[in-house]
C-alpha positions as CSV (number, residue, x, y, z in Angstrom):
1,M,0.0,0.0,0.0
2,I,1.3,3.4,-0.9
3,Y,-0.3,6.6,0.4
4,I,0.6,9.8,-1.4
5,I,-0.1,12.7,0.9
6,M,-1.0,15.6,-1.3
7,G,-2.1,19.3,-1.1
8,V,-0.8,22.8,-1.3
9,S,2.2,23.9,0.7
10,G,1.5,24.3,4.4
11,C,-1.5,22.0,4.5
12,G,0.2,19.5,6.8
13,K,1.6,16.9,4.5
14,S,4.8,16.5,6.5
15,S,3.0,16.6,9.8
16,L,0.5,13.9,8.8
17,G,3.2,11.9,7.1
18,G,5.4,11.9,10.2
19,F,2.5,11.0,12.4
20,L,1.3,8.1,10.2
21,S,4.9,6.9,9.7
22,E,5.4,6.6,13.4
23,K,1.9,5.1,14.0
24,L,1.9,2.6,11.1
25,G,5.7,1.9,11.0
26,W,5.8,2.8,7.3
27,P,8.7,4.8,5.8
28,L,7.9,8.4,4.8
29,H,9.5,9.8,1.7
30,E,9.4,13.5,2.0
31,G,8.9,15.1,-1.4
32,D,10.7,18.3,-0.5
33,S,14.0,16.3,-0.2
34,F,13.7,15.1,-3.8
35,H,13.6,18.6,-5.3
36,P,16.6,19.6,-7.4
37,E,18.7,22.4,-5.8
38,E,17.5,24.8,-8.5
39,N,13.9,24.3,-7.5
40,V,14.6,25.0,-3.8
41,A,16.6,28.1,-4.7
42,K,13.8,29.3,-7.0
43,M,11.1,28.8,-4.3
44,A,13.3,30.4,-1.6
45,R,13.5,33.5,-3.9
46,G,9.7,33.6,-4.0
47,E,9.4,32.3,-7.5
48,A,6.7,29.8,-8.4
49,L,7.8,26.6,-10.1
50,T,6.8,25.8,-13.7
51,D,5.7,22.4,-15.0
52,Q,9.2,22.1,-16.5
53,D,10.7,22.7,-13.1
54,R,8.5,20.0,-11.5
55,Y,8.9,17.2,-14.0
56,P,12.3,15.9,-12.9
57,W,11.2,16.1,-9.3
58,L,8.0,14.1,-10.0
59,L,10.0,11.5,-12.0
60,R,12.3,11.1,-9.0
61,L,9.3,10.5,-6.7
62,H,7.8,8.1,-9.3
63,S,11.0,6.0,-9.0
64,V,10.5,5.9,-5.2
65,I,6.9,4.8,-5.6
66,E,7.8,2.2,-8.1
67,R,10.6,0.8,-6.0
68,E,8.3,0.5,-3.0
69,R,5.5,-1.1,-5.1
70,R,8.0,-3.7,-6.7
71,S,9.1,-4.6,-3.2
72,S,5.5,-5.0,-2.0
73,A,6.2,-2.5,0.8
74,D,3.9,-0.1,2.5
75,A,5.0,3.5,2.3
76,L,4.1,7.1,2.6
77,V,5.1,9.8,0.1
78,A,4.5,13.5,0.8
79,C,4.1,15.5,-2.5
80,S,1.9,18.4,-3.5
81,A,0.6,16.7,-6.6
82,L,-1.4,19.8,-7.5
83,K,-2.4,18.9,-11.0
84,R,-3.9,15.7,-12.5
85,L,-0.9,15.5,-14.8
86,Y,1.4,15.5,-11.8
87,R,-0.5,12.7,-10.2
88,L,-0.3,10.7,-13.5
89,I,3.5,11.3,-13.6
90,L,3.7,10.0,-10.0
91,L,1.8,6.9,-11.0
92,H,3.3,6.2,-14.5
93,G,6.5,8.2,-14.8
94,S,7.7,9.4,-18.2
95,K,4.8,7.7,-20.0
96,A,2.6,10.5,-18.6
97,L,4.7,13.4,-19.7
98,P,3.0,15.6,-22.3
99,T,5.5,14.6,-25.0
100,S,4.6,10.9,-24.6
101,T,2.2,9.2,-26.9
102,F,0.9,7.1,-24.0
103,S,-0.2,10.0,-21.8
104,T,-3.9,10.1,-22.9
105,A,-4.5,6.4,-22.4
106,L,-3.1,6.0,-18.9
107,P,-5.4,5.1,-16.0
108,H,-5.7,7.7,-13.3
109,S,-5.2,5.1,-10.5
110,L,-3.2,2.1,-9.7
111,P,-4.1,-0.8,-7.4
112,G,-2.7,-0.2,-3.9
113,V,-1.9,3.5,-4.5
114,F,-4.1,6.1,-2.9
115,F,-3.9,9.9,-2.7
116,L,-4.7,11.5,0.7
117,F,-5.8,15.0,-0.3
118,L,-5.4,17.5,2.5
119,H,-7.6,20.4,1.7
120,G,-8.7,23.6,3.5
121,D,-9.4,27.2,3.5
122,Y,-6.7,29.5,2.0
123,E,-6.5,31.8,5.1
124,V,-6.1,28.9,7.5
125,I,-3.3,27.4,5.5
126,R,-1.6,30.8,4.9
127,K,-1.6,31.4,8.7
128,R,0.1,28.1,9.2
129,M,2.8,28.9,6.6
130,V,3.5,32.3,8.1
131,A,3.9,30.7,11.5
132,R,6.3,28.0,10.5
133,S,10.0,28.7,10.3
134,G,12.9,27.2,8.4
135,H,11.0,26.2,5.3
136,F,12.2,27.3,1.9
137,M,8.7,27.7,0.5
138,K,7.5,31.3,1.0
139,A,3.9,32.0,2.1
140,D,3.6,34.4,-0.8
141,L,3.6,31.4,-3.2
142,L,0.6,29.9,-1.7
143,A,-1.8,31.7,-4.0
144,S,0.0,30.3,-7.0
145,Q,-0.5,26.8,-5.6
146,F,-4.2,27.4,-5.1
147,D,-4.4,28.8,-8.7
148,I,-3.0,25.7,-10.3
149,L,-4.7,23.1,-8.0
150,E,-6.8,20.7,-9.9
151,L,-9.0,18.9,-7.3
152,P,-8.7,15.2,-7.4
153,V,-11.9,13.2,-8.3
154,E,-13.2,11.4,-5.3
155,G,-13.9,7.7,-5.7
156,Q,-12.3,5.1,-7.9
157,E,-11.2,7.4,-10.7
158,E,-8.2,8.8,-8.8
159,N,-8.2,6.6,-5.7
160,V,-8.4,9.6,-3.4
161,V,-9.4,10.2,0.2
162,H,-10.4,13.9,0.9
163,L,-9.2,15.1,4.4
164,D,-10.1,18.4,5.9
165,V,-7.1,20.2,7.4
166,S,-9.3,22.0,10.0
167,R,-9.2,18.8,12.0
168,S,-6.3,17.7,14.2
169,I,-3.5,15.5,12.8
170,P,-4.6,12.6,15.1
171,D,-8.2,12.9,13.9
172,I,-7.1,12.9,10.3
173,A,-4.8,9.9,10.9
174,M,-7.7,8.1,12.5
175,E,-9.7,8.7,9.3
176,V,-6.8,7.3,7.2
177,E,-6.6,4.2,9.5
178,K,-10.3,3.7,8.9
179,H,-9.7,3.8,5.2
180,L,-6.9,1.4,5.5
181,S,-9.0,-1.0,7.6
182,S,-11.8,-0.8,5.1
183,L,-9.5,-1.8,2.3
184,K,-8.2,-4.8,4.3
185,T,-11.8,-6.0,5.0
186,S,-12.9,-5.6,1.4
187,R,-10.1,-8.0,0.1
């Protein structure tokens, strides 16, 4: 089982990922640590990333996801995954890139891979970003993330679980555990 924890910067991906990693005993692959140095520098200067900036990063994370899937391991991956295309790249790698002839025929889900979409009000998330320290992502970039966010389709199409960030991390984790339990009982 792979859970990809997604949402705009500041929504709590790392916090939820750390909590779930400890509770479930699954490794957490923090998406921020897979960014090329150029991306980190760009965001630190307050510049939004382009699709071209994100593709190498998403392909690195796809490799991690594939490695975990091939080993039949359970894992958590924290990644913004703001656009449907980005989610396809995480699932299918270079086959999903716009230059690929395969990209239109790819399924939007894979067995055993689920997106945990952390969503919430812009002002709530912005306050969290302003309050945190030591992160390269500037709060001024939050609007650009909301602007490009393509909401994942709930249900089977994208294998997504919607989670409201106004709840506490333990409450959200409990909801994830219920989802995980429901998957085990439906097998």
